[in-house]
C-alpha angles and dihedrals in degrees: 000000000000090000093050091046090050092051092046093053091046092051090048091055091046091053091048090049093052091045090054091049093053103035103017127100121289113278125225124220113252123210116207110203115221108232119228121225107251143068092315096041094104096052115110140150119277103192126117111273137193121221139151116311094253126030113259096218096046130095086238090070091062092057094255118141126200117242114265088226097055111154121232113259139178128236122201124210118197124196132161090263105039149358114231128193119208130186131212087225099099090342082269136169108240101184144331125217119204113221097202099050131067130201090231135019103256112097091235093057119118118266121257111269117198115200143069093293092143087081119035090205094058117073127205094234126014135164137218138161133226120220098024102062098249109148122188089250092066113130114233127189131229134175091213121096098175140355130208115193109214123220111286089002140110137208142182135235113203128196124188134194126186112197129206090235096069104267136103128210126201126188117192123189118194120200129195130200113245094016132098092201117100122195116223122194119184118194131187118197117196109217094163132091095245132064118265119224123187148096134258115234127194115197124203117193132201128188119246089216111038114224093227117059105223135140089239087081092060090093097035116141148110120304131183137162110232134156091006093302142088113256115197130183127182114229090251089057093066097035095093104026134025124239128211132202126189109160119105098314115195098176143346135195150110128286142177129194095293111013138054137200111193145160114218127205123239110209098332095321091145112075098169144352125212121194117202147137115256129217092266092058095254123128117241135204104198108199112195123197120215113283117270135208115199118189121210111288092016134102140210130213132190127183131209136163128228123212120189112164150079125330090239106153093224093047092048094048090051090062094061122207089100089283090152086072087077086075093081110190098175131241095338097050090127088064099032097058095054087049090052090050088050091051091054092044093058092042089060088061103037100030094219125091092204091059089044089056090051091050092051091047091052092048092050091048090052093048092051096041094103091052093045091047091052091047094049092045090053092050091050090050092051090048092054094054094044094102091052090047089055091052092050092051090052093045096049100029090127096044112056096178092053091047093052090049092050092047092051090050089052090052091052093046093054095034096234130142118211089209094047092091094052108039097063089052092050089058090056097048096083090052092049092050092045092052089047090055095045091052095042096052101031113121087198089075093049108115089347112146125224109181141307110347096358103092099151120045090188092055130068123268103253103163096127092041091056095043094047094037092228120155095234126080108253130166141156096244097068090040091055088047090054092049092050090049090053092050091047091050092051090052096048115097112244136191093195123117119253093262093053091047091054090051091051090055087070091065096079089054092049092047092048093057091043092052094049091089097036121109112276091235091058093046089049090055093051092046094050091044091053093048091050090048091053090052090046092052091049089053094047090048088063091051097044106056121198 
């Protein structure tokens, strides 16, 4: 009975197919561009297309129908950069494990897995459609059990669904060796006698409570590029009320300090994005494609790209769509990103990010030497006239106008500028903050060794804490930084009274405790900068005689 029913259904579809070929609307030839492996390999057209009623390379074209009781199964895809697991439930991406990144520093630590693996029922990326009754729980079929992407190669994973309402849906993922970007094409074939109206939606999910406790989740949230600007929302911002974006959306996703999950538009294939918290407590980024209308015998196709990988500035820039904007380095991004490029440039030559940090610090010190020299010279000049300033204040203590006039005359006589010590430093502040940001949020420093006990430039130096088995973080690098800061402070000319100077001596202690938990790479920068400043002050002291 089952065999005869199967044949009958197959013959019915064949008759319908022939009827459409003879009496249906004219078909247009469709050209399928062959993507090239490279930065532009994932670019494709995202406009509605017309093609034959049933796909030529699908099992559907042969008149075969999948069983209505098909069990859910997983399909693994292995490339040189990641291993991804897909499910036939919704033709969804369950999770993706990065081969080059570990959860913790030891080499035996588990690899970083990006996806909603804290709940096996919630997938990282699922799809649904409005208007045609296609929920994200729909079971698709695929003939593939596993894919291995060879070196310099590419391959496709195809899922098909035949509905009982006269339409077919195909989702095709295309993978490329050496690239994190995945192309996703979603097609709807109208096999019915009435037009289909709806919209494809791709849903990315993110757990409210990350499975791995790590400070990289401190900045976790939703990010999207809309209306020529980066829109960011902390998870708590969308916990109580949803948010919607509709203006020129290039990409949308979730990110933490080091990693990003995103869906990218292909030629305006994202019409809107809604951010909300679902009934399971997960946060959703619902990416809707433009509405479609598919006439009988016609089809519709929309293309997107998926990026799940590291927030490496070169990798992000390679994807296009301004995805590098997801690496948000604050107010001084315009300075921070060139510094990050410089850091990577020197690393390519020296092979050690710690040494690259030292080189950049030396270069910055050299560039700012004229300003620092002018600042230090002005402070020395102000220090020399301090006794005369004290006499003038005593002499004109009852006549403020006369005192100000006498002080200004004193400045002109000795050719000193009271603001000369501050203004050169103000010019340097944006660069210092930019370098701070680039070092603090650089995935390149994550688990990157320097030398001896420093095996993670993105983590704190905790040598003494580990050796002494004390609960607090304690290492030699921040202590040396504090000592260098104290020496630098003692060498810097000051116009403060003795009490103020004693209070300022507490700053090195405060900074030392503050820097105990800072990334080693950042502490290394401050230590080297302080040592160079001390040497610079010793040199200037020889030029500026008392």
